[in-house]
C-alpha positions as CSV (number, residue, x, y, z in Angstrom):
1,X,-25.9,-9.1,-7.6
2,X,-22.4,-7.8,-8.4
3,X,-19.6,-8.3,-6.0
4,X,-18.1,-5.1,-4.6
5,X,-14.9,-3.9,-2.9
6,X,-15.0,-0.7,-0.9
7,X,-11.6,0.8,-1.0
8,X,-9.8,3.6,0.8
9,X,-6.1,4.6,0.9
10,X,-4.2,7.1,3.0
11,X,-1.1,8.6,1.4
12,X,1.9,10.8,2.3
13,X,0.5,13.5,0.1
14,X,-1.4,14.3,-3.1
15,X,1.3,14.0,-5.7
16,X,1.2,10.7,-7.6
17,X,4.8,11.2,-8.7
18,X,6.4,11.4,-5.3
19,X,3.9,10.5,-2.5
20,X,3.1,7.0,-1.4
21,X,0.4,4.8,0.2
22,X,0.7,4.5,4.0
23,X,-2.6,2.7,4.6
24,X,-5.0,0.7,2.5
25,X,-8.3,-0.7,3.7
26,X,-10.8,-2.8,1.8
27,X,-14.2,-4.4,2.5
28,X,-15.5,-7.1,0.2
29,X,-19.3,-7.2,-0.1
30,X,-21.0,-10.1,-1.9
31,X,-24.8,-10.3,-2.2
32,X,-25.2,-7.3,0.0
33,X,-23.3,-9.0,2.9
34,X,-19.8,-8.1,4.2
35,X,-17.7,-11.1,3.3
36,X,-14.2,-10.1,4.4
37,X,-11.9,-7.2,5.2
38,X,-8.3,-6.5,4.4
39,X,-6.1,-3.7,5.6
40,X,-2.4,-2.8,5.7
41,X,-0.3,-0.1,7.2
42,X,2.4,0.4,4.6
43,X,6.0,1.6,5.2
44,X,6.9,4.6,2.9
45,X,10.4,5.3,1.8
46,X,10.4,8.7,3.4
47,X,8.9,10.2,6.6
48,X,5.3,11.2,6.7
49,X,4.8,14.9,6.8
50,X,3.4,16.3,10.1
51,X,0.2,17.7,8.3
52,X,-0.5,14.1,7.1
53,X,0.1,12.7,10.5
54,X,-2.4,15.2,11.9
55,X,-4.9,14.4,9.1
56,X,-4.7,10.6,9.2
57,X,-3.6,9.9,12.7
58,X,-0.9,7.6,11.2
59,X,2.5,8.5,12.8
60,X,6.0,7.5,11.5
61,X,6.3,5.3,14.6
62,X,3.3,3.3,13.6
63,X,4.9,2.6,10.2
64,X,8.1,1.3,11.6
65,X,8.4,-2.4,10.7
66,X,5.4,-2.3,8.4
67,X,5.6,-4.0,5.0
68,X,6.5,-2.2,1.9
69,X,3.8,-1.7,-0.7
70,X,5.3,-4.1,-3.3
71,X,5.2,-7.0,-0.8
72,X,1.4,-6.7,-0.3
73,X,0.4,-6.3,-4.0
74,X,-0.4,-10.0,-4.5
75,X,-2.8,-10.1,-1.6
76,X,-4.4,-6.9,-2.7
77,X,-4.8,-8.1,-6.2
78,X,-6.3,-11.4,-5.1
79,X,-8.8,-9.6,-2.7
80,X,-9.9,-7.2,-5.5
81,X,-9.9,-9.8,-8.3
82,X,-12.9,-9.2,-10.6
83,X,-14.9,-7.1,-8.2
84,X,-16.2,-3.6,-8.8
85,X,-14.2,-1.0,-6.8
86,X,-16.1,1.6,-4.9
87,X,-14.8,4.5,-2.9
88,X,-14.9,8.2,-2.3
89,X,-12.6,10.0,-4.8
90,X,-11.8,6.5,-6.2
91,X,-9.7,7.9,-9.1
92,X,-7.2,9.2,-6.5
93,X,-7.0,5.8,-4.8
94,X,-6.7,3.9,-8.0
95,X,-4.0,6.3,-9.2
96,X,-1.9,5.3,-6.2
97,X,-2.6,1.6,-6.7
């Protein structure tokens, strides 16, 4: 059985050129069993628009003191490793990664 990672990201908007990840969540499944989970709240370089706060429930206050994306890349890469990524609208999520 293939090892899988279910992935979801929340972003400040839809534009790959200017918007940023503010949350990433992943669940690793091996042999049809949940093996581990990893999630981060990520500090963006600009404020989260109010419509995104309403949609995601992630406020600017929640992001204060959160790590920046580049600091969590090694842990994300290790978690994903050689696994198959699965997610709703996965091309969007992968584009931001």
